[in-house]
C-alpha angles and dihedrals in degrees: 000000000000127000142169125189122191093329117183126190128182133188118195091340094311117118108228098169120041118196094317114190132173142129132223119202123222113271097016132118108234124191128205106199132192146104125287110289095026092116102260097131091043090058092051091048091052093048090047091050093245090120135026124229125228093219144009132033135275136182141187107197102223129121090237137347094260083082091063126088118203132194114177134176090259101063098200092210123155108247098201093053124078122250091258093045089054091053094043089054092056092040086062092050092050093042097240126131129258089252088067090053091052090048092051092048091050092048091063094043098251103115091111089056094050095116097038118108111250090232088066096050122102119249091256092051091049088052092054090047090053088053091050089053091050093055103034093098094048095245123211090219124029125196115198120185109201092329097183101037111130092011124124116246095257093051091045090054089052090053090050090054090050091051091052090049091052090049090051089053090056103265117143108223124205114185137174123212143151089209105102094188090055090051092051091050096046113027134083090194135007139193120212110219124199125173092340096312130102106234097178138011136184143065111336093240093048092049091052092047091052090056098040091246100115114136134158085285110033108251101220093162093063089050091052091050090048092052100041110016088234122128111211118228 
């Protein structure tokens, strides 16, 4: 469903992605893991056609990009409009009804904030609204950049349940995170990214077994430290 082969990206002469290759199967939850600055958002932007690569190939197997949902760090919401007005605007763009916008807002626990201006929402609420916008058209492929950053544990668990529900409905989910526990709980397969290079790839349990770090809960963080010398925060 999603693939990259030997992708290279440079900014101002600096190589930020170095021969990045991976594949994501249809209907799986795939995690791209690494610290801030590793290149995770750059990879999403390339796959979402927001950036071009200097080398390699990449594909997202959809008929057109209206079948893609995208939630980035910059939410792009309209501060003067209410939460519901924001979703209704995009519902019109995607050609889905207002009922779908209400359903999406309810799915992220924001129905009580429907009439509140976005400018008056907390950062966590804006993040949930951005997720609602990304899923309101039932995308075939969903890109989530740090979907639970800045969220309290209960809200994060709710987002996890929503991601599983989307997967069960056939959506392929590609997420970035630096939370290794989250990746273990959510992802079928993960890639560990360090300084623009993938240093490991596979199912979390299998990665840990390869590096003799398998415990009751796979300890991906210790594997990452072993491979890179970097402690994630």
